[in-house]
DRENDRENDREN-514506 format. One record per atom (N, C-alpha, C): residue in one letter; atom name; x, y, z. Coordinates in steps of 0.05 Angstrom, whole numbers. Layout:
residues N
[r "A", "CA", [X, Y, Z]]
...
This chain:
residues 189
[r "M", "N", [354, 140, -45]]
[r "M", "CA", [326, 128, -33]]
[r "M", "C", [337, 105, -19]]
[r "Q", "N", [323, 96, -7]]
[r "Q", "CA", [326, 74, 16]]
[r "Q", "C", [307, 60, 19]]
[r "I", "N", [313, 38, 14]]
[r "I", "CA", [289, 28, 33]]
[r "I", "C", [290, 5, 62]]
[r "W", "N", [276, 17, 72]]
[r "W", "CA", [273, 8, 101]]
[r "W", "C", [248, -8, 110]]
[r "A", "N", [260, -40, 114]]
[r "A", "CA", [240, -60, 110]]
[r "A", "C", [238, -64, 150]]
[r "G", "N", [210, -72, 165]]
[r "G", "CA", [214, -76, 189]]
[r "G", "C", [200, -98, 180]]
[r "L", "N", [212, -123, 191]]
[r "L", "CA", [198, -149, 195]]
[r "L", "C", [178, -154, 217]]
[r "G", "N", [159, -172, 215]]
[r "G", "CA", [145, -184, 227]]
[r "G", "C", [111, -203, 213]]
[r "N", "N", [102, -209, 233]]
[r "N", "CA", [72, -222, 222]]
[r "N", "C", [48, -204, 215]]
[r "P", "N", [31, -212, 195]]
[r "P", "CA", [5, -191, 190]]
[r "P", "C", [-13, -201, 215]]
[r "G", "N", [-31, -187, 211]]
[r "G", "CA", [-46, -194, 232]]
[r "G", "C", [-56, -182, 268]]
[r "P", "N", [-76, -177, 274]]
[r "P", "CA", [-77, -169, 298]]
[r "P", "C", [-60, -184, 326]]
[r "Q", "N", [-68, -209, 317]]
[r "Q", "CA", [-64, -232, 339]]
[r "Q", "C", [-30, -228, 342]]
[r "Y", "N", [-18, -224, 333]]
[r "Y", "CA", [19, -216, 320]]
[r "Y", "C", [25, -191, 343]]
[r "A", "N", [4, -174, 336]]
[r "A", "CA", [12, -142, 341]]
[r "A", "C", [36, -138, 364]]
[r "M", "N", [33, -146, 387]]
[r "M", "CA", [56, -146, 406]]
[r "M", "C", [67, -172, 411]]
[r "N", "N", [76, -188, 398]]
[r "N", "CA", [96, -207, 403]]
[r "N", "C", [131, -197, 392]]
[r "R", "N", [138, -207, 401]]
[r "R", "CA", [163, -201, 402]]
[r "R", "C", [180, -197, 380]]
[r "H", "N", [171, -221, 360]]
[r "H", "CA", [180, -224, 336]]
[r "H", "C", [175, -208, 319]]
[r "N", "N", [151, -181, 327]]
[r "N", "CA", [145, -163, 307]]
[r "N", "C", [149, -135, 316]]
[r "V", "N", [172, -132, 323]]
[r "V", "CA", [191, -121, 331]]
[r "V", "C", [194, -92, 315]]
[r "G", "N", [203, -111, 296]]
[r "G", "CA", [207, -91, 257]]
[r "G", "C", [180, -75, 257]]
[r "F", "N", [167, -97, 256]]
[r "F", "CA", [132, -72, 245]]
[r "F", "C", [139, -61, 265]]
[r "M", "N", [132, -49, 289]]
[r "M", "CA", [124, -31, 309]]
[r "M", "C", [150, -6, 298]]
[r "T", "N", [172, -23, 293]]
[r "T", "CA", [195, 3, 291]]
[r "T", "C", [187, 17, 269]]
[r "A", "N", [170, -1, 243]]
[r "A", "CA", [167, 20, 216]]
[r "A", "C", [147, 36, 228]]
[r "D", "N", [120, 25, 244]]
[r "D", "CA", [108, 49, 242]]
[r "D", "C", [109, 61, 276]]
[r "V", "N", [122, 68, 281]]
[r "V", "CA", [139, 84, 306]]
[r "V", "C", [149, 116, 284]]
[r "L", "N", [168, 97, 263]]
[r "L", "CA", [190, 114, 245]]
[r "L", "C", [170, 128, 230]]
[r "A", "N", [148, 117, 217]]
[r "A", "CA", [126, 133, 201]]
[r "A", "C", [118, 157, 221]]
[r "E", "N", [101, 155, 242]]
[r "E", "CA", [93, 168, 261]]
[r "E", "C", [106, 197, 258]]
[r "V", "N", [126, 185, 270]]
[r "V", "CA", [158, 207, 282]]
[r "V", "C", [158, 225, 259]]
[r "H", "N", [161, 206, 241]]
[r "H", "CA", [173, 231, 220]]
[r "H", "C", [150, 236, 186]]
[r "D", "N", [132, 231, 195]]
[r "D", "CA", [101, 242, 185]]
[r "D", "C", [104, 231, 166]]
[r "F", "N", [103, 208, 152]]
[r "F", "CA", [108, 191, 132]]
[r "F", "C", [83, 191, 115]]
[r "G", "N", [77, 196, 85]]
[r "G", "CA", [52, 188, 74]]
[r "G", "C", [36, 162, 82]]
[r "P", "N", [15, 160, 56]]
[r "P", "CA", [-6, 141, 75]]
[r "P", "C", [-2, 116, 66]]
[r "V", "N", [-12, 98, 78]]
[r "V", "CA", [0, 67, 74]]
[r "V", "C", [-9, 56, 39]]
[r "Q", "N", [9, 53, 24]]
[r "Q", "CA", [-1, 39, 4]]
[r "Q", "C", [-4, 6, 1]]
[r "K", "N", [-10, -8, -7]]
[r "K", "CA", [-6, -43, -16]]
[r "K", "C", [-8, -42, -36]]
[r "K", "N", [23, -47, -28]]
[r "K", "CA", [57, -56, -54]]
[r "K", "C", [63, -75, -50]]
[r "F", "N", [79, -82, -66]]
[r "F", "CA", [98, -105, -60]]
[r "F", "C", [95, -129, -39]]
[r "S", "N", [79, -139, -44]]
[r "S", "CA", [64, -159, -23]]
[r "S", "C", [59, -151, 6]]
[r "G", "N", [64, -124, 7]]
[r "G", "CA", [70, -116, 34]]
[r "G", "C", [49, -72, 36]]
[r "W", "N", [59, -68, 59]]
[r "W", "CA", [50, -45, 70]]
[r "W", "C", [70, -23, 56]]
[r "L", "N", [70, -5, 46]]
[r "L", "CA", [87, 13, 40]]
[r "L", "C", [90, 41, 52]]
[r "Q", "N", [104, 56, 60]]
[r "Q", "CA", [94, 88, 64]]
[r "Q", "C", [124, 105, 60]]
[r "E", "N", [118, 129, 46]]
[r "E", "CA", [146, 136, 35]]
[r "E", "C", [142, 169, 50]]
[r "G", "N", [165, 172, 59]]
[r "G", "CA", [176, 188, 65]]
[r "G", "C", [209, 202, 65]]
[r "R", "N", [211, 222, 84]]
[r "R", "CA", [236, 239, 85]]
[r "R", "C", [254, 231, 109]]
[r "I", "N", [273, 219, 120]]
[r "I", "CA", [278, 231, 139]]
[r "I", "C", [306, 246, 136]]
[r "G", "N", [316, 273, 141]]
[r "G", "CA", [335, 287, 143]]
[r "G", "C", [335, 304, 109]]
[r "P", "N", [350, 292, 90]]
[r "P", "CA", [345, 298, 62]]
[r "P", "C", [342, 272, 43]]
[r "E", "N", [341, 254, 54]]
[r "E", "CA", [339, 224, 47]]
[r "E", "C", [313, 217, 49]]
[r "K", "N", [297, 206, 25]]
[r "K", "CA", [276, 194, 8]]
[r "K", "C", [284, 170, 16]]
[r "I", "N", [255, 156, 40]]
[r "I", "CA", [268, 136, 39]]
[r "I", "C", [232, 118, 42]]
[r "L", "N", [229, 91, 32]]
[r "L", "CA", [211, 85, 29]]
[r "L", "C", [208, 57, 52]]
[r "L", "N", [195, 64, 69]]
[r "L", "CA", [184, 46, 96]]
[r "L", "C", [169, 18, 86]]
[r "L", "N", [176, -15, 90]]
[r "L", "CA", [162, -33, 80]]
[r "L", "C", [160, -48, 100]]
[r "K", "N", [135, -56, 105]]
[r "K", "CA", [119, -83, 116]]
[r "K", "C", [122, -102, 102]]
[r "P", "N", [132, -124, 98]]
[r "P", "CA", [118, -146, 85]]
[r "P", "C", [100, -155, 100]]
[r "A", "N", [78, -166, 87]]
[r "A", "CA", [49, -177, 96]]
[r "A", "C", [54, -206, 93]]
[r "T", "N", [73, -216, 86]]
[r "T", "CA", [79, -241, 74]]
[r "T", "C", [91, -268, 95]]
[r "F", "N", [77, -255, 116]]
[r "F", "CA", [86, -266, 144]]
[r "F", "C", [128, -278, 141]]
[r "M", "N", [140, -269, 163]]
[r "M", "CA", [166, -273, 164]]
[r "M", "C", [169, -288, 143]]
[r "N", "N", [179, -320, 145]]
[r "N", "CA", [193, -332, 129]]
[r "N", "C", [183, -320, 103]]
[r "K", "N", [179, -310, 93]]
[r "K", "CA", [172, -297, 54]]
[r "K", "C", [178, -263, 66]]
[r "S", "N", [188, -254, 82]]
[r "S", "CA", [200, -227, 83]]
[r "S", "C", [209, -217, 57]]
[r "G", "N", [235, -228, 47]]
[r "G", "CA", [250, -227, 27]]
[r "G", "C", [242, -223, -1]]
[r "Q", "N", [213, -231, 0]]
[r "Q", "CA", [198, -234, -25]]
[r "Q", "C", [193, -209, -37]]
[r "A", "N", [179, -193, -13]]
[r "A", "CA", [170, -161, -10]]
[r "A", "C", [192, -151, -24]]
[r "I", "N", [218, -153, -3]]
[r "I", "CA", [233, -128, -4]]
[r "I", "C", [246, -133, -26]]
[r "G", "N", [254, -162, -42]]
[r "G", "CA", [261, -159, -62]]
[r "G", "C", [244, -138, -89]]
[r "E", "N", [220, -148, -87]]
[r "E", "CA", [210, -140, -105]]
[r "E", "C", [215, -121, -111]]
[r "A", "N", [201, -94, -84]]
[r "A", "CA", [215, -72, -84]]
[r "A", "C", [237, -57, -88]]
[r "M", "N", [262, -78, -80]]
[r "M", "CA", [282, -64, -89]]
[r "M", "C", [292, -67, -124]]
[r "R", "N", [277, -87, -138]]
[r "R", "CA", [284, -85, -158]]
[r "R", "C", [268, -63, -173]]
[r "Y", "N", [243, -54, -162]]
[r "Y", "CA", [223, -44, -176]]
[r "Y", "C", [235, -12, -174]]
[r "Y", "N", [247, 4, -151]]
[r "Y", "CA", [266, 19, -149]]
[r "Y", "C", [290, 17, -165]]
[r "K", "N", [296, -12, -171]]
[r "K", "CA", [325, -11, -183]]
[r "K", "C", [347, 9, -169]]
[r "L", "N", [345, -17, -144]]
[r "L", "CA", [368, -11, -118]]
[r "L", "C", [379, -31, -115]]
[r "E", "N", [405, -31, -103]]
[r "E", "CA", [417, -49, -90]]
[r "E", "C", [412, -56, -66]]
[r "P", "N", [428, -82, -51]]
[r "P", "CA", [419, -83, -31]]
[r "P", "C", [438, -69, -16]]
[r "Q", "N", [460, -54, -12]]
[r "Q", "CA", [465, -33, 9]]
[r "Q", "C", [445, -8, 6]]
[r "D", "N", [423, -13, -7]]
[r "D", "CA", [405, 11, 3]]
[r "D", "C", [385, 1, 20]]
[r "V", "N", [389, -22, 35]]
[r "V", "CA", [363, -42, 44]]
[r "V", "C", [372, -37, 63]]
[r "T", "N", [356, -29, 82]]
[r "T", "CA", [355, -26, 119]]
[r "T", "C", [340, -47, 126]]
[r "V", "N", [340, -76, 155]]
[r "V", "CA", [321, -89, 158]]
[r "V", "C", [330, -82, 182]]
[r "F", "N", [298, -86, 199]]
[r "F", "CA", [290, -86, 221]]
[r "F", "C", [281, -112, 236]]
[r "Y", "N", [299, -118, 253]]
[r "Y", "CA", [279, -142, 261]]
[r "Y", "C", [293, -154, 284]]
[r "D", "N", [290, -172, 300]]
[r "D", "CA", [290, -181, 326]]
[r "D", "C", [311, -201, 335]]
[r "E", "N", [328, -199, 350]]
[r "E", "CA", [346, -210, 351]]
[r "E", "C", [349, -228, 378]]
[r "L", "N", [350, -253, 382]]
[r "L", "CA", [352, -270, 405]]
[r "L", "C", [381, -269, 414]]
[r "D", "N", [401, -262, 402]]
[r "D", "CA", [429, -262, 415]]
[r "D", "C", [437, -232, 430]]
[r "L", "N", [420, -219, 436]]
[r "L", "CA", [413, -191, 434]]
[r "L", "C", [405, -185, 465]]
[r "E", "N", [403, -179, 490]]
[r "E", "CA", [392, -170, 507]]
[r "E", "C", [371, -149, 502]]
[r "P", "N", [351, -159, 518]]
[r "P", "CA", [324, -143, 509]]
[r "P", "C", [326, -117, 511]]
[r "F", "N", [323, -97, 486]]
[r "F", "CA", [323, -70, 478]]
[r "F", "C", [355, -61, 476]]
[r "K", "N", [366, -72, 467]]
[r "K", "CA", [384, -69, 463]]
[r "K", "C", [388, -65, 427]]
[r "V", "N", [406, -44, 413]]
[r "V", "CA", [396, -51, 390]]
[r "V", "C", [428, -47, 374]]
[r "K", "N", [442, -56, 357]]
[r "K", "CA", [457, -62, 338]]
[r "K", "C", [459, -66, 309]]
[r "V", "N", [474, -47, 300]]
[r "V", "CA", [472, -57, 267]]
[r "V", "C", [491, -70, 259]]
[r "K", "N", [485, -84, 235]]
[r "K", "CA", [507, -100, 222]]
[r "K", "C", [506, -103, 193]]
[r "R", "N", [528, -99, 174]]
[r "R", "CA", [529, -106, 155]]
[r "R", "C", [529, -127, 144]]
[r "G", "N", [518, -141, 125]]
[r "G", "CA", [520, -171, 120]]
[r "G", "C", [527, -191, 133]]
[r "G", "N", [529, -221, 124]]
[r "G", "CA", [542, -242, 146]]
[r "G", "C", [505, -260, 137]]
[r "G", "N", [509, -270, 161]]
[r "G", "CA", [484, -288, 150]]
[r "G", "C", [460, -293, 164]]
[r "A", "N", [445, -308, 170]]
[r "A", "CA", [422, -300, 173]]
[r "A", "C", [419, -317, 214]]
[r "A", "N", [441, -328, 221]]
[r "A", "CA", [431, -335, 250]]
[r "A", "C", [411, -351, 257]]
[r "G", "N", [403, -360, 242]]
[r "G", "CA", [371, -380, 252]]
[r "G", "C", [347, -363, 248]]
[r "H", "N", [353, -337, 241]]
[r "H", "CA", [326, -318, 242]]
[r "H", "C", [317, -320, 206]]
[r "N", "N", [287, -331, 212]]
[r "N", "CA", [274, -338, 179]]
[r "N", "C", [263, -316, 165]]
[r "G", "N", [266, -292, 174]]
[r "G", "CA", [258, -269, 159]]
[r "G", "C", [279, -266, 148]]
[r "I", "N", [309, -256, 162]]
[r "I", "CA", [329, -252, 144]]
[r "I", "C", [339, -283, 133]]
[r "R", "N", [338, -299, 131]]
[r "R", "CA", [344, -321, 107]]
[r "R", "C", [321, -312, 92]]
[r "S", "N", [299, -310, 85]]
[r "S", "CA", [284, -315, 66]]
[r "S", "C", [300, -283, 50]]
[r "T", "N", [308, -264, 56]]
[r "T", "CA", [310, -228, 53]]
[r "T", "C", [334, -245, 36]]
[r "I", "N", [366, -250, 47]]
[r "I", "CA", [392, -264, 35]]
[r "I", "C", [374, -279, 14]]
[r "Q", "N", [354, -301, 11]]
[r "Q", "CA", [352, -311, -17]]
[r "Q", "C", [350, -295, -29]]
[r "H", "N", [332, -275, -29]]
[r "H", "CA", [320, -252, -50]]
[r "H", "C", [336, -237, -54]]
[r "I", "N", [356, -226, -38]]
[r "I", "CA", [376, -207, -46]]
[r "I", "C", [397, -203, -38]]
[r "G", "N", [407, -225, -33]]
[r "G", "CA", [435, -227, -20]]
[r "G", "C", [445, -219, 10]]
[r "E", "N", [470, -218, 13]]
[r "E", "CA", [472, -209, 47]]
[r "E", "C", [488, -196, 47]]
[r "D", "N", [479, -162, 30]]
[r "D", "CA", [494, -142, 27]]
[r "D", "C", [476, -124, 35]]
[r "F", "N", [460, -123, 50]]
[r "F", "CA", [453, -108, 64]]
[r "F", "C", [446, -98, 94]]
[r "R", "N", [438, -76, 105]]
[r "R", "CA", [445, -65, 131]]
[r "R", "C", [424, -80, 148]]
[r "R", "N", [436, -85, 173]]
[r "R", "CA", [411, -96, 189]]
[r "R", "C", [406, -82, 218]]
[r "I", "N", [388, -77, 227]]
[r "I", "CA", [385, -70, 251]]
[r "I", "C", [370, -85, 265]]
[r "R", "N", [391, -101, 295]]
[r "R", "CA", [386, -125, 301]]
[r "R", "C", [367, -107, 336]]
[r "I", "N", [344, -118, 337]]
[r "I", "CA", [334, -107, 362]]
[r "I", "C", [332, -133, 384]]
[r "G", "N", [346, -129, 404]]
[r "G", "CA", [349, -148, 418]]
[r "G", "C", [316, -166, 435]]
[r "I", "N", [322, -185, 433]]
[r "I", "CA", [289, -192, 457]]
[r "I", "C", [296, -212, 472]]
[r "G", "N", [332, -221, 485]]
[r "G", "CA", [343, -233, 491]]
[r "G", "C", [326, -260, 491]]
[r "H", "N", [349, -274, 508]]
[r "H", "CA", [345, -312, 488]]
[r "H", "C", [322, -320, 522]]
[r "P", "N", [309, -335, 523]]
[r "P", "CA", [289, -342, 542]]
[r "P", "C", [311, -367, 560]]
[r "G", "N", [328, -375, 552]]
[r "G", "CA", [359, -392, 566]]
[r "G", "C", [351, -417, 553]]
[r "N", "N", [331, -426, 545]]
[r "N", "CA", [328, -464, 542]]
[r "N", "C", [306, -461, 517]]
[r "K", "N", [326, -470, 497]]
[r "K", "CA", [328, -474, 473]]
[r "K", "C", [293, -481, 460]]
[r "D", "N", [290, -499, 474]]
[r "D", "CA", [257, -518, 479]]
[r "D", "C", [235, -489, 484]]
[r "R", "N", [248, -463, 491]]
[r "R", "CA", [228, -436, 511]]
[r "R", "C", [230, -418, 476]]
[r "V", "N", [246, -421, 468]]
[r "V", "CA", [253, -403, 440]]
[r "V", "C", [220, -400, 428]]
[r "T", "N", [210, -418, 412]]
[r "T", "CA", [180, -398, 400]]
[r "T", "C", [166, -389, 418]]
[r "G", "N", [161, -399, 441]]
[r "G", "CA", [144, -387, 452]]
[r "G", "C", [152, -354, 456]]
[r "H", "N", [178, -354, 471]]
[r "H", "CA", [190, -328, 475]]
[r "H", "C", [179, -316, 437]]
[r "V", "N", [193, -317, 418]]
[r "V", "CA", [191, -299, 401]]
[r "V", "C", [166, -297, 398]]
[r "L", "N", [152, -312, 393]]
[r "L", "CA", [125, -305, 391]]
[r "L", "C", [98, -293, 412]]
[r "G", "N", [106, -299, 435]]
[r "G", "CA", [99, -284, 457]]
[r "G", "C", [98, -248, 456]]
[r "N", "N", [82, -246, 469]]
[r "N", "CA", [67, -221, 474]]
[r "N", "C", [96, -209, 485]]
[r "Y", "N", [109, -185, 486]]
[r "Y", "CA", [114, -160, 514]]
[r "Y", "C", [100, -164, 536]]
[r "A", "N", [115, -167, 553]]
[r "A", "CA", [97, -169, 576]]
[r "A", "C", [93, -142, 588]]
[r "K", "N", [73, -136, 608]]
[r "K", "CA", [64, -104, 616]]
[r "K", "C", [98, -93, 627]]
[r "A", "N", [110, -103, 642]]
[r "A", "CA", [133, -88, 652]]
[r "A", "C", [160, -74, 630]]
[r "E", "N", [153, -95, 607]]
[r "E", "CA", [168, -87, 579]]
[r "E", "C", [153, -60, 559]]
[r "H", "N", [137, -63, 565]]
[r "H", "CA", [126, -36, 543]]
[r "H", "C", [131, -8, 544]]
[r "Q", "N", [145, 3, 577]]
[r "Q", "CA", [153, 35, 577]]
[r "Q", "C", [189, 20, 559]]
[r "P", "N", [204, 3, 570]]
[r "P", "CA", [230, 0, 558]]
[r "P", "C", [225, -3, 527]]
[r "L", "N", [210, -14, 522]]
[r "L", "CA", [194, -15, 489]]
[r "L", "C", [195, 12, 482]]
[r "I", "N", [177, 20, 488]]
[r "I", "CA", [169, 51, 471]]
[r "I", "C", [188, 75, 480]]
[r "D", "N", [206, 68, 494]]
[r "D", "CA", [236, 84, 498]]
[r "D", "C", [252, 78, 478]]
[r "M", "N", [261, 52, 472]]
[r "M", "CA", [270, 45, 452]]
[r "M", "C", [256, 48, 422]]
[r "L", "N", [241, 40, 414]]
[r "L", "CA", [232, 51, 393]]
[r "L", "C", [229, 84, 388]]
[r "S", "N", [227, 99, 408]]
[r "S", "CA", [222, 126, 408]]
[r "S", "C", [259, 136, 395]]
[r "G", "N", [277, 123, 412]]
[r "G", "CA", [304, 134, 411]]
[r "G", "C", [314, 125, 391]]
[r "I", "N", [301, 95, 369]]
[r "I", "CA", [313, 94, 343]]
[r "I", "C", [290, 117, 323]]
[r "A", "N", [268, 120, 325]]
[r "A", "CA", [260, 153, 310]]
[r "A", "C", [275, 170, 314]]
[r "A", "N", [277, 185, 338]]
[r "A", "CA", [292, 200, 341]]
[r "A", "C", [325, 204, 329]]
[r "E", "N", [339, 173, 330]]
[r "E", "CA", [373, 179, 319]]
[r "E", "C", [367, 161, 289]]
[r "A", "N", [344, 164, 278]]
[r "A", "CA", [350, 158, 248]]
[r "A", "C", [362, 167, 235]]
[r "H", "N", [364, 195, 243]]
[r "H", "CA", [371, 214, 211]]
[r "H", "C", [399, 204, 213]]
[r "W", "N", [414, 190, 223]]
[r "W", "CA", [439, 175, 229]]
[r "W", "C", [444, 148, 208]]
[r "L", "N", [421, 141, 215]]
[r "L", "CA", [415, 110, 196]]
[r "L", "C", [408, 125, 158]]
[r "A", "N", [385, 150, 158]]
[r "A", "CA", [397, 151, 132]]
[r "A", "C", [421, 164, 123]]
[r "E", "N", [432, 174, 138]]
[r "E", "CA", [465, 182, 134]]
[r "E", "C", [479, 168, 124]]
[r "N", "N", [477, 142, 136]]
[r "N", "CA", [494, 118, 131]]
[r "N", "C", [513, 119, 147]]
[r "D", "N", [521, 133, 180]]
[r "D", "CA", [529, 144, 201]]
[r "D", "C", [526, 115, 216]]
[r "D", "N", [524, 87, 215]]
[r "D", "CA", [522, 65, 235]]
[r "D", "C", [532, 71, 261]]
[r "A", "N", [557, 76, 267]]
[r "A", "CA", [571, 82, 296]]
[r "A", "C", [556, 111, 307]]
[r "R", "N", [554, 132, 292]]
[r "R", "CA", [541, 144, 308]]
[r "R", "C", [510, 140, 320]]
[r "F", "N", [494, 133, 302]]
[r "F", "CA", [467, 119, 312]]
[r "F", "C", [474, 94, 335]]
[r "M", "N", [489, 84, 332]]
[r "M", "CA", [488, 58, 358]]
[r "M", "C", [498, 82, 384]]
[r "S", "N", [523, 100, 377]]
[r "S", "CA", [525, 117, 405]]
[r "S", "C", [506, 131, 418]]
[r "D", "N", [496, 139, 393]]
[r "D", "CA", [480, 163, 407]]
[r "D", "C", [448, 150, 414]]
[r "L", "N", [434, 130, 404]]
[r "L", "CA", [417, 118, 418]]
[r "L", "C", [426, 95, 444]]
[r "A", "N", [455, 97, 454]]
[r "A", "CA", [451, 84, 463]]
[r "A", "C", [462, 106, 496]]
[r "L", "N", [470, 122, 483]]
[r "L", "CA", [465, 153, 504]]
[r "L", "C", [437, 155, 525]]
[r "R", "N", [419, 161, 499]]
[r "R", "CA", [399, 159, 499]]
[r "R", "C", [382, 143, 517]]
[r "L", "N", [383, 113, 507]]
[r "L", "CA", [375, 100, 528]]
[r "L", "C", [387, 86, 556]]
[r "N", "N", [414, 95, 548]]
[r "N", "CA", [420, 90, 583]]
[r "N", "C", [432, 111, 599]]
[r "G", "N", [424, 134, 582]]
[r "G", "CA", [423, 165, 597]]
[r "G", "C", [430, 168, 613]]
């Protein structure tokens, strides 16, 4: 069993924010892989399903980004899992838009949702870093992160989210390298 958490902020006003790409990923994974109904649990929304032979618990913390780790920690402890069983999908300023990288362990790199997760479960979880690009100027970061995807970005966003869902079976099997290479081929093909 694995916990896959998509990070974001609850509420319709945040739905298309770049900061909510983790929520978007969880929604697409649940839809493509036909997960069960949404349950309110662990200070968030939980859906259960399978990707390949693996049971996956998809979690969207409802605690706002800065307290995401609280929900992830609750779920991990309840199911008696280890940080290595947790995967977190989130936005990454330091990656080009729509680039996806997998990383295990490390620091928060200024991301408050990751900082909160580290506080609650430690550093040894898998991170799926989804590029949103840097606006170039430090003063414009907050507006960029909390800004909505532009209309011109909708198709690349859909392609990327669909690609993540299509290649997710590699993540379920813990083959991070194959996930990244197959996703890159699919998106740059």
